[in-house]
N, CA, C and O of each residue as an XYZ file, in Angstrom:
368
protein
N     131.098    200.641     77.207
C     130.677    199.838     76.876
C     131.058    199.413     75.408
O     131.482    200.216     74.578
N     130.833    197.843     75.130
C     131.215    197.269     73.980
C     130.306    196.895     73.217
O     129.188    196.607     73.642
N     130.674    196.830     71.824
C     129.715    195.915     70.888
C     129.193    194.471     71.265
O     130.099    193.732     71.651
N     128.083    193.977     71.242
C     127.205    192.827     71.617
C     127.936    191.808     70.841
O     128.023    191.992     69.626
N     128.516    190.681     71.405
C     128.515    189.723     70.664
C     128.075    188.521     70.397
O     128.173    187.795     71.387
N     127.682    188.059     69.584
C     126.505    187.109     69.182
C     126.789    185.894     68.530
O     127.404    185.802     67.467
N     126.126    184.559     69.478
C     127.004    183.240     68.922
C     125.514    182.367     68.931
O     124.636    182.719     69.718
N     125.283    181.125     67.936
C     124.419    180.530     67.627
C     124.755    179.251     67.628
O     125.643    178.918     66.844
N     124.090    178.144     68.567
C     124.310    176.716     68.345
C     123.029    176.056     67.934
O     122.292    176.359     68.872
N     122.353    175.376     67.146
C     121.465    174.740     67.022
C     120.370    176.042     67.002
O     120.514    177.118     66.423
N     119.186    175.560     67.861
C     118.103    176.746     68.155
C     118.642    177.589     69.449
O     117.788    178.027     70.220
N     119.787    177.793     69.672
C     119.963    178.614     70.939
C     120.769    180.081     70.357
O     121.634    179.935     69.493
N     120.502    181.233     70.779
C     121.307    181.958     70.629
C     121.665    183.142     72.154
O     120.876    183.695     72.920
N     123.192    183.158     72.094
C     123.720    183.719     72.970
C     124.189    184.992     72.622
O     125.024    185.010     71.717
N     123.782    186.299     73.229
C     124.432    187.101     73.039
C     125.066    188.377     74.196
O     124.373    189.140     74.870
N     126.272    188.315     74.162
C     127.101    189.157     75.478
C     127.096    190.410     75.226
O     127.293    190.814     74.080
N     126.864    191.262     76.289
C     127.019    192.610     75.885
C     127.271    193.324     77.223
O     126.782    192.890     78.266
N     128.017    194.391     77.181
C     128.544    195.337     78.580
C     127.794    196.239     78.617
O     127.584    196.842     77.565
N     127.181    196.618     79.734
C     126.495    197.776     79.589
C     127.083    198.558     80.627
O     127.772    197.837     81.349
N     127.077    200.226     81.121
C     127.394    200.490     82.180
C     127.821    200.186     83.135
O     128.997    200.391     83.437
N     127.018    199.641     83.832
C     127.051    198.586     84.662
C     127.091    197.337     84.881
O     127.307    196.879     86.003
N     126.889    196.621     83.842
C     126.852    195.244     83.907
C     127.452    194.456     82.921
O     127.641    194.941     81.805
N     127.812    193.181     83.208
C     127.918    192.097     81.902
C     127.185    191.284     81.729
O     127.202    190.323     82.499
N     126.402    191.324     80.836
C     125.199    190.626     80.444
C     125.246    189.279     79.191
O     125.402    189.449     77.982
N     125.094    188.185     79.783
C     124.794    187.057     78.899
C     123.699    186.490     78.646
O     123.402    185.516     79.338
N     122.750    186.951     77.543
C     121.658    186.221     77.019
C     120.969    185.302     76.111
O     120.804    185.408     74.896
N     120.586    184.359     76.935
C     120.178    183.087     76.044
C     118.880    183.444     75.514
O     118.061    184.162     76.087
N     118.743    182.889     74.366
C     117.071    182.921     73.414
C     116.957    181.502     72.860
O     117.788    180.794     72.293
N     115.805    181.319     73.159
C     115.558    179.956     72.356
C     113.982    179.585     72.641
O     113.358    179.625     73.701
N     113.579    179.227     71.380
C     112.031    179.094     71.543
C     111.129    179.811     72.201
O     110.196    179.189     72.708
N     111.187    181.273     72.352
C     110.329    182.335     72.623
C     110.386    182.776     73.998
O     109.666    183.607     74.552
N     111.761    181.806     74.674
C     112.105    181.602     76.254
C     113.504    182.666     75.945
O     114.076    182.715     74.856
N     113.912    183.529     77.237
C     115.006    184.331     77.524
C     115.823    184.009     78.837
O     115.276    184.131     79.933
N     116.489    183.800     78.778
C     117.773    183.606     80.265
C     118.414    184.544     80.169
O     118.746    184.682     78.992
N     118.987    185.699     81.112
C     120.374    186.369     81.789
C     121.092    186.323     82.620
O     120.797    186.549     83.794
N     122.363    185.977     82.145
C     123.171    185.965     83.723
C     123.662    187.044     83.326
O     123.882    187.405     82.170
N     123.969    187.956     84.990
C     124.614    189.171     84.547
C     125.528    189.481     86.443
O     125.377    189.142     87.617
N     126.680    190.541     85.359
C     127.879    190.386     86.777
C     128.172    191.844     86.355
O     128.219    192.362     85.239
N     128.365    192.374     87.670
C     128.827    193.611     87.741
C     130.023    193.864     86.623
O     130.858    192.978     86.438
N     130.063    194.838     86.046
C     130.942    195.305     85.079
C     132.461    194.958     85.951
O     133.442    194.590     85.304
N     132.507    195.062     86.940
C     134.240    194.874     87.589
C     134.416    193.334     87.679
O     135.488    192.804     87.969
N     133.337    192.701     87.421
C     133.450    191.400     87.318
C     133.601    190.656     88.652
O     134.050    189.509     88.657
N     133.275    191.217     89.667
C     133.555    190.509     91.165
C     132.469    189.838     91.765
O     132.558    188.881     92.534
N     131.595    190.307     91.433
C     130.151    190.000     92.460
C     129.598    188.850     92.105
O     130.203    188.372     91.146
N     128.530    188.067     92.534
C     128.114    187.316     92.332
C     127.150    187.381     90.783
O     126.646    188.437     90.401
N     127.053    186.435     90.229
C     126.067    186.326     89.170
C     124.623    186.019     89.189
O     124.148    184.893     89.340
N     123.954    187.137     89.019
C     122.246    187.168     88.789
C     121.843    186.174     87.789
O     122.608    185.913     86.860
N     120.674    185.583     87.907
C     120.258    184.568     86.641
C     118.552    185.454     86.736
O     117.721    185.336     87.637
N     118.461    186.294     85.506
C     117.214    187.025     85.479
C     116.280    186.429     84.139
O     116.830    185.717     83.298
N     115.325    186.666     84.068
C     114.360    186.020     82.861
C     114.508    187.236     81.696
O     113.609    187.422     80.876
N     115.381    187.805     81.711
C     116.058    188.288     80.626
C     116.921    189.814     80.614
O     117.336    189.929     81.768
N     117.260    190.740     79.997
C     118.495    191.573     80.280
C     117.687    192.355     81.185
O     118.326    192.650     82.195
N     116.103    192.941     81.171
C     116.044    193.927     82.373
C     114.742    192.931     83.302
O     113.854    193.473     83.961
N     114.863    191.771     83.189
C     114.263    190.826     84.016
C     114.205    191.042     85.590
O     114.768    191.961     86.185
N     113.516    190.153     86.101
C     113.221    190.174     87.377
C     114.586    189.162     87.936
O     114.912    188.225     87.207
N     115.125    189.328     88.859
C     116.247    188.603     89.675
C     115.644    187.404     89.938
O     114.566    187.473     90.528
N     116.192    185.997     89.565
C     115.714    185.065     89.721
C     116.375    183.872     90.941
O     115.757    183.033     91.596
N     118.004    184.225     90.921
C     118.729    183.669     92.203
C     119.926    184.127     91.758
O     119.964    184.477     90.578
N     121.179    184.233     92.586
C     122.323    184.849     92.319
C     123.265    182.969     92.675
O     122.880    181.932     93.213
N     124.648    183.430     91.980
C     125.407    182.347     92.083
C     126.656    182.747     92.418
O     126.760    183.971     92.506
N     127.843    181.994     92.679
C     128.995    182.323     92.789
C     129.787    181.943     91.763
O     130.715    182.678     91.425
N     129.493    180.481     90.973
C     130.160    179.726     90.242
C     129.152    180.036     88.379
O     127.961    179.807     88.167
N     129.848    180.409     87.709
C     129.328    180.435     86.092
C     128.568    179.235     86.183
O     127.361    179.322     86.412
N     129.207    177.931     86.010
C     128.391    176.750     85.845
C     127.145    176.659     86.239
O     126.219    176.537     85.438
N     126.935    176.727     87.986
C     125.596    177.107     88.663
C     124.888    178.282     87.633
O     123.730    178.021     87.306
N     125.337    179.256     87.218
C     124.470    179.994     86.479
C     124.035    179.435     85.257
O     122.836    179.289     85.023
N     124.706    179.189     84.654
C     124.485    178.198     83.283
C     123.609    177.021     83.765
O     122.916    176.752     82.784
N     123.345    176.341     84.576
C     122.738    175.366     84.649
C     121.275    175.989     84.973
O     120.321    175.249     84.737
N     121.014    177.262     85.486
C     119.914    177.608     85.622
C     118.893    178.607     84.248
O     117.717    178.703     83.896
N     120.113    179.127     83.892
C     119.803    179.330     82.279
C     119.434    178.755     81.586
O     118.743    179.205     80.673
N     119.830    177.106     81.757
C     119.587    176.101     80.827
C     118.376    175.641     81.110
O     117.635    175.259     80.204
N     117.958    175.609     82.569
C     116.439    174.942     83.072
C     115.719    176.026     82.535
O     114.698    175.681     81.940
N     115.938    177.175     82.566
C     114.550    178.384     82.303
C     114.589    178.187     80.816
O     113.580    178.678     80.312
N     115.314    177.698     80.023
C     114.907    177.620     78.542
C     114.819    175.947     78.248
O     114.640    175.489     77.119
N     114.924    175.402     79.057
C     114.532    173.889     79.004
C     115.136    172.806     77.797
O     114.589    172.048     76.997
N     116.770    173.206     78.159
C     117.466    172.920     77.102
C     118.600    172.496     78.155
O     118.502    172.907     79.311
N     119.746    171.627     77.747
C     120.749    170.992     78.414
C     121.992    172.375     78.460
O     122.179    173.161     77.531
N     122.595    172.378     79.565
C     123.274    173.480     79.765
C     124.595    172.808     78.698
O     124.609    173.529     77.700
N     125.440    171.947     78.599
C     125.832    171.602     77.179
C     125.714    172.287     76.202
O     126.761    172.677     75.686
N     124.635    172.618     75.690
C     124.000    172.911     74.563
C     123.890    174.542     74.435
O     123.305    175.044     73.475
N     124.564    175.433     75.592
C     124.598    176.770     75.336
C     125.754    177.081     74.929
O     126.801    176.731     75.473
N     125.647    177.796     73.891
C     127.123    178.926     73.287
C     127.396    179.743     74.346
O     126.541    180.310     75.026
N     128.624    179.810     74.499
C     128.957    180.931     75.336
C     129.907    181.916     74.437
O     130.918    181.344     74.030
N     129.816    182.880     74.166
C     130.970    184.068     73.783
C     132.135    184.102     74.365
O     132.295    184.021     75.583
N     133.123    184.239     73.437
C     134.611    184.216     74.220
C     134.699    185.430     75.084
O     135.410    185.173     76.056
N     134.325    186.446     75.098
C     134.116    187.485     76.199
C     133.581    186.855     77.461
O     134.196    186.975     78.521
N     132.452    186.189     77.370
C     131.922    185.555     78.709
C     132.433    184.671     79.644
O     132.125    184.426     80.811
N     133.652    184.053     78.554
C     133.951    182.821     79.550
C     134.686    182.775     81.111
O     134.808    181.807     81.862
N     135.153    184.288     81.312
C     135.504    184.313     82.359
C     134.597    185.091     83.385
O     135.145    185.892     84.142
N     133.104    184.874     83.453
C     132.230    185.553     84.271
C     132.388    184.276     85.329
O     132.703    183.109     85.095
N     132.021    184.998     86.696
C     131.995    184.303     87.958
C     132.952    184.526     88.591
O     133.912    185.164     88.160
N     132.845    183.920     90.013
C     134.234    184.192     90.598
C     134.985    183.172     90.918
O     136.106    183.356     91.391
């Protein structure tokens, strides 16, 4: 596991962390949360959930599609989502 990396842009905070089994990128804004998760090996589809431990809502191959869904859950534009450097290579 690594130390979480947090970045903020405007009202949106992004936190990237690695657990024993997953890479997780969690966005928070205005009381809403969305998490993009991938297995720690980095080769599986991305899961979008309503939080780090939330229910899986959808799976995507591409990082851009997962970010679009996360932004939709937060009610913001995908271009407004800050992505910490360690998370930039998520997706297949």
